C-alpha positions as CSV (number, residue, x, y, z in Angstrom):
1,M,2.0,-66.9,-101.2
2,N,1.2,-63.6,-99.5
3,T,-2.0,-62.4,-101.2
4,S,-2.2,-59.1,-99.2
5,A,0.9,-57.9,-101.1
6,S,-1.1,-57.8,-104.3
7,Y,-3.5,-55.3,-102.9
8,P,-2.5,-51.6,-102.8
9,W,-2.2,-49.5,-99.6
10,F,-3.9,-51.3,-96.7
11,G,-4.7,-54.6,-98.2
12,Q,-8.2,-56.2,-98.3
13,P,-10.9,-54.4,-96.2
14,P,-12.1,-56.4,-93.2
15,T,-15.3,-58.4,-93.5
16,R,-18.4,-56.8,-91.9
17,E,-20.7,-58.8,-89.7
18,P,-24.3,-57.9,-89.5
19,L,-25.4,-56.5,-86.1
20,P,-28.8,-56.9,-84.5
21,S,-30.8,-53.6,-84.7
22,A,-30.9,-53.4,-80.9
23,R,-27.1,-52.8,-80.9
24,V,-27.2,-49.8,-83.4
25,P,-28.4,-46.5,-81.9
26,A,-29.2,-44.5,-85.0
27,L,-30.9,-46.6,-87.7
28,R,-32.4,-44.2,-90.2
29,G,-30.8,-44.6,-93.6
30,K,-28.8,-47.7,-92.6
31,R,-28.7,-50.7,-94.9
32,L,-30.7,-53.6,-93.5
33,I,-31.2,-57.3,-93.8
34,L,-34.7,-58.6,-92.9
35,S,-35.2,-62.0,-91.4
36,T,-38.3,-63.8,-92.9
37,P,-39.6,-67.4,-92.7
38,E,-38.4,-67.8,-96.4
39,G,-34.9,-66.5,-95.7
40,F,-33.1,-63.2,-95.6
41,V,-34.1,-60.1,-97.6
42,Y,-31.3,-57.8,-98.6
43,D,-31.2,-54.3,-100.1
44,M,-33.5,-52.6,-97.6
45,R,-33.1,-49.3,-95.7
46,A,-34.4,-48.0,-92.4
47,A,-36.8,-45.2,-92.9
48,T,-37.1,-44.6,-89.1
49,D,-35.3,-45.5,-85.9
50,R,-36.8,-48.1,-83.6
51,Y,-40.1,-47.1,-82.0
52,V,-43.0,-48.7,-80.2
53,D,-46.2,-49.0,-82.3
54,D,-49.8,-48.8,-81.1
55,A,-49.7,-52.6,-80.3
56,N,-46.7,-52.0,-78.0
57,R,-44.3,-53.8,-80.4
58,D,-40.7,-52.6,-81.1
59,V,-40.6,-51.9,-84.8
60,I,-38.6,-50.2,-87.6
61,D,-40.2,-48.8,-90.7
62,V,-38.3,-50.2,-93.7
63,V,-38.2,-49.3,-97.4
64,T,-36.5,-50.8,-100.4
65,E,-33.1,-49.5,-101.5
66,E,-34.6,-48.2,-104.7
67,D,-37.4,-46.4,-102.9
68,W,-34.9,-44.9,-100.4
69,Y,-32.9,-43.3,-103.2
70,R,-36.0,-42.1,-105.0
71,W,-37.1,-40.5,-101.7
72,M,-33.7,-38.9,-101.0
73,L,-33.1,-37.6,-104.6
74,I,-36.5,-36.5,-105.8
75,G,-38.6,-36.5,-102.6
76,S,-41.0,-39.2,-103.7
77,E,-42.4,-40.5,-100.4
78,P,-41.9,-44.3,-100.2
79,R,-44.4,-46.9,-99.0
80,R,-43.0,-47.8,-95.5
81,A,-43.5,-51.3,-94.0
82,P,-43.2,-51.7,-90.2
83,W,-40.9,-54.6,-89.4
84,A,-40.3,-56.3,-85.9
85,A,-37.0,-54.9,-84.7
86,H,-35.8,-58.3,-83.4
87,L,-35.9,-59.5,-87.0
88,V,-33.8,-56.7,-88.4
89,W,-30.0,-56.8,-88.9
90,V,-27.8,-53.9,-89.8
91,E,-25.2,-54.3,-92.5
């Protein structure tokens, strides 16, 4: 049975594979997946692009998806958490 015939226009969209943050040049606003010892954390956003902090680590400031939209819609500054860039994946 051809399942793609049951979808209109172009069929089913392709599956997206997460990319390491080092491969994405402009991160601010992108949806992220954080790698932790307990597993993966979804529904996060990049508040900044990658930068080097005072301890000479490559980091990205991250915020929750909810805080991101609150910040964008009403200007409520979110609490940012720096996260090691090598542990960040871009959706």
